[in-house]
N, C-alpha and C positions, 0 to 999 in steps of 0.2 A: 181789270188780269190782262197787265201785258206780258208776253210772251217772247223771248228774244232766243233764237233759234241758230247757232252758229251751221249753216250749211257747206262742212267744207267735204262733206261725205259726197258731194254732187260735182266737186272737182277730182275725185278721184275715180266713179267709173260710173258707167253706162247703166247699168242694171243691176240685180241685187236687193234683198228683202229688205235693207236700209232703207234705200228710195221708194219701196214700197210702203214701206209703215208711214215715214213719214208726208208722204205725197195723200195718204189714205187721211191720216188722222191729223194734219194740220188743216187744212180747211174745214172741217167739223167743228175744231176747235175756235177756229177764227170765228163760224160762225154763230157762237152763241155770245147771248147779250153781253155786254160790259167786257167785250174778250177779245183784245187787238193783238196781233202774230204777225211779228218782223222776221224775216228769212234773209240772214246773210249771205248772198252767195258770190263764189269766187269770179271773176271775169271770163276763163278758160272754165267752161262745164262740159263734161261728159255727161251727164246724168240729167234730164228732164224735172224739174220743180214742179212743186203745186202751183198752180193760179191763184187766183181772186178766191174767195176774200185774202188769203195770205198777200201781206205784202211786202215785196225785195225792196232789197237793200244792198247796197257794195260790199263785198269784204273786203275789199281790195282799195279802200281808202288810201293806204300806203301802197305803191306798188309792191309786187313780193320780188320784181327783178329789177335791178340797175340800168341794163342792157349794156354795161361798160366792158363786162368781163364774165365769162361762165364760171371760172374760178372765184372773183369777186363775189359774185351773186351766189355760190353755194355759201358763202362763209357769212354772207350777211341773211342770207334767206334764216334761221333762227331767230337772230337777232330781230328782224322784223316782223319775226312772228308775234314773239314774245311783246314788242310796242304796242302793235293791233290789238292782241287782246288785251294788253291793260286799259287801251284807250276803251275798246267796246266795255270793258267791267265798269269803269268811272261814269261812260255815257247810264251803263244800265243803273248804275246805283241812283240815278238820279228819277227814274221812273217809279211813280206810284205804283205797288205791287205787282214790280218786274221779278221775273223769275226767268234764271237762262236755261238751256237744254243747247248741249251741243250731237251735231248726229255722229262724233266720231273722232272721242278721245279728246278734245280740250277744253281748259278751263282756263276761268276769269282769275287773276292776283290778287282780286281783293271781295269782300265779304258781300256776297251775293247770291240769293237763293238760287240752289244747282242742282238741277236730276241728272243723274249720269242713266245712261243707255248701257247694260249688260246684254249683248248679243250673243256671243259663247266664248266659252274658256277653251278652243281649239287648240289656245299655242300653251297651254297646262297638262290636258287630255293626252294631245299628241305630239309630248315635246320632241319627242325624235322626229318628227317631221317639219320642225318651226325648230330647227338648230342654226339656223343662220341670222344674218344682219338683223332682219326685220322681227325673226322672232324674240330674240334678244329684248329687242326693241320693245315689244309686246308685253315679255313681260314684267321691266322695267316702269313703262307707261301706266299699263291697265292697272294698276293697283293704287297708282299714284292719283290717277283719272279719277277713281271708285271712292277714294277716302275720302276725297276733297268736297266730294258731293254732298247735300244736305239729304236727299235722297237718291234712292234706285231704283229705277224700272228692269226689271228682267224679261225677257221676254217666253219664256219656259218656269216650270218649277225645277226641272232638271238644271236652267243656269244658273237661278236663286241658287240652288243648293250646292254646287263647285263654286258660285264668288262667297260663299260660307266657308267651304270646303281650303279653297287654296289661298285666302286672302284676311280669314278670321273674321268678317262685315257683320255685324248683328243681322240676325234676320228680320227685325221690327222694322228695320232701316229699307227692305227691299219689298216692295211690290212687284207682283207676276200680271205682265199685259200680255194675253194670249193675240195672236196675228191672224188674220183672217182671209178671206179671199173677195174677191168684186163680183155676185153673180151675177150681173149684168154683163159681165167678161166675161166670164165662165160659166159655161150651161152643157148641156150636151145639146149638141149640135149636128145632127143627124143630114144633113144638104148635103146628099149622093153628089149631084152636080157639080158644087161649089169645091167641094172636097178634091175633088179629081184635077175643076181646072186650074185649082193653087196647087195642087203637090204633081204635075205632070212633069217641069220641071225637075224635079227630083226623086223623078223615076222611081214613085214609092206605090207600092201595091201593099193588098191585106194577101196575111195577116204579118202585124209587125206588131215591133216590142217598143216602147218611148222612152230615151233617155231625155234626162233636161237639164240645163247648168253648166256650171265649170267643171273642169275634168282636170283639174293639180291636183297631186297628192291624196289629200285626207276623200276627196271626192271618190277615191276608189275605183273607177273607171275602169282599170289592170281587169281588175273582178269578174268585170261584166263582159270586154272585151273575151278572158279566157273561157268566162259560160258562154257566150254567143258563138264561139268555134264549135262546140258540141252539138251546142242548140241548136243551130241552121241544118248541120249536116243530119241530126235525128228528124227535125219537122217543117225545113225550110222553110223556117221565119227568118224575118229580116229585121234589123235595128235600125230605127230614126234616133239618130243626136239630133238635138235643138239646141242650141249655144253657138259661143263663138266658132269661128273659125278654125280650122287643123292649125297647130302649131307646128312650126318648121322639124322639130321632135317627129309629131305625130306625120307628116303629113312624108318624112323619110321611114319612120318605123309602118306606119300601117297599110301600104301594100305588099309588103310582102306575108302579111298574116294572110291565113289558109281563110280567113271570115272575111277579107274585104272585101268580096263582090257582093257581100250581104248588107254592106253598112251605106246608109244613105244621110249626108249632113243637110243641116236646111240651119243655115248661118242666119243666128238674128233674126227670127223670124216676129210677123208683126202679131199683137194678140187676138187679131182674129185667125190667123193661121196656125195659133200656136193651142185657139181655143179647136181647132177641126182636129190639128193631129193627135191632139189627145180624147176627142171621142171617137173617133176609129180605132182608135187603138187597142191591141187585145189586151196588153199590159200595160202599164207605167213602171219603170223599176228605178228605184231611190237605193245606190250601191254604199251612201257612203257611209265611213266611220264614225264620223262624228259631227253635232249641228246644233244650232242655238235654238232650230224653232224647224223649217222645214214648209216653206208656205208652196212649194209643186206637190206637196200630198196632197194638200186641201184644193188645188187648181184639177189632180187628175179626179179626185173625186167628185169636186161638184162638176165637171165635164162624164161623169159618170163612166169614170176607167177603173178597172180592177188594180191596186197598188199591191206591190210588191219591195218588199223593205227591209232595209238591212235589224239584224234583231237588237237594236240600242234602245237605251234609257228613255232619250228622248224622242225617238219616233215611236212608240210605246206608247207615252203620255199624249202625243198630238194626233195618233192615226188610232189608239183605241184597238179596238177588237177587227176594225176595218181594213187590214192590209194582211197582208201571207208574207212572213216571215222569215227569215233566212240568215246562215253566220255568213259574214261579210267576206270573212278571210277563207271561204269555201265554196268556189266556182260548182262545183256538184248540188251542192245544197239549193245554190241560187237556181241553177237548171230543173231541181224538185220542185223549186217555188213555181217558177214559168211555168213549165208544163202544166201545175195543178189549176193555173188562171186559161191556158186555152181551154181545158175543159169547160163545156158550155154551163155546164149546171153550175158548179164553183164558181166560174165567170160568171156569173150572174146574181150569185150570192151575194159577192162582194163588192159588185157594184151597186147594189140596194143599201149594202154597210155603208158603204164610203156616202152615200146621199145623202144618210141617217147623222151620219157621223161629222160631214164637213155642214147641216143647218147647227149645230152648237158655237161655232166662230161666226164674229160680225165684227165687222168693222166701227159700225157704229158703237157698239160695246166696248172694243179697244179705246175708240176716241173720248168716250165718258170718262174709261176708267185713266186712261189718261192726264185728262185734264182734274180730276180727280185728286194724282199726284202731286200734280203741277200747284194744286191749292193745299197740299198737306205741305208742302214745302214754303211757299209762303205761309 
């Protein structure tokens, strides 16, 4: 089997579930006998791609820009992208047992076995939050991309159901592969001295609640801030936010909040620091309105952190009975859920439930299931 992967996502984002999935799965597939994995990478990369035995090839064998003028490059970009994919398709057709996979919504204009990825249907489920040009593009491009595929991998049963519901694609063409977490990176790490040394610069002290990830619209970070305003006043607990730096808008608005003094931002922590933040947190809160899966749920459970999550179909699929659920539109209900975690006996119970739940997920299993889908496509 020759697996040809368009690594477009590595030019789009530094971190994320998509990057994690391919970084974990592709090397495992490449280590299988009689299997070759070629990853086409953009010259300008934000995310770190997987290493050997995955082979790196240039995605920009046709330069994406002429450098003559910005306006000319804007007009030529879609033309050059289409030409590039056409040439990749012609090359793919020459490969024996070749199968094409896109990391992000690209398709080949020639008939080659193609496995598409369905991550989430946020742009359909939450249309009012995706009423801009990008949302319009997603609603046009996503069904085109999925309908041209030989088979589709959905990262959850919830996403599979939404692909059927919104795009009318037959369920027998869709395989579900759950994501996972690396137990060598995420585990209960209670090195007190290391925690204090690593967090001293951020003025972090216990007890604190942990939030991890992006904060844009559907992530529902505003509900967590509203809950923290009440929770901090009642319990003194603080909120540690691990993710990107404050945006310009956040930097302008947050200092005016009464809870501003209870917020601690840790911008882009490495995995060692993130593991410590999970391990010493009183609770991990995931208030998203919708996700395709939710890897931070597994990271938290692997570190023995009690999980508080929005009461959504996808989070119940992933976390089962190992999370305390709340109405994502009700800050008071979120306060209730967090206060349950602050109770020692309840926190311990959900810490133990999480460790049992996370053991059900494995990157080895995900890689084996992914390769089986590639084989079906062939």
